[in-house]
N, C-alpha and C positions, 0 to 999 in steps of 0.2 A: 487329470485336476484333482485338487483334495477341494474340500470344502470345508477352508478355515474362515474362518469369521473373528476379524478382527474389529474392537469394542473402543480401545482407545490408541492416541498415536503411540503409544508405548508398549503397545500389542505388536505392532509392524517391523516385519523384520529388516534389518540392514540396509536389504535392495527386496525386489519384489519385481514380480516379470509381469509382462503386458499383460496376463490372464487375470492376478491380483488385484493390478490398478484399473480393473475396468468398474469393476461392481462399488468399490470403493466411492470413485469421483463420477458413479451411474453411469457412466457413456458404455459404446460399444467399442466391440475390436480397431472400427476404420477410425476414428476418435483419437484414439490410444492412441496409435503408430502417429494420426495426423497431424496430435501434439507434438510428439518428440519431431519428427521432421522439420516442422516447423521453429524449434526450439523455443517452446514454451514449456514442454519439461526433457528436461537437459536427462540424454541417458548415457550409460557404456555399454557394449559389445566386447562381453566375455567370451571369444570363443564364438561359437552361434548362438550364445544366448544372450537377448537383449535386458540388463538389468538397470532399474529404475530407484534411483539413490531413498532411499525413507527419508533424508532432510529436502531430495527435491519434489518431491511429494509435498511433504508439510510446505515448503517454500511458492509452490503452486496452488497450494489452497490459499495460505495470506494472505497472497497477491489478488486471487480473485475475489476474493470477501470482503474485500473494501468499497 
């Protein structure tokens, strides 16, 4: 795992791994998987990798910020 730090939305890659999502939202692994399992954050599985679209992270943050 790399230690990339994102400072703005523009810095985010098009898709994130669970490990990248966790520090952005300030949550743990179990919470991240629960958000995806419950449908609060949509994700796609590509082979053995779970990918979370950047747009989905922004949507989640905007919906939970109101």
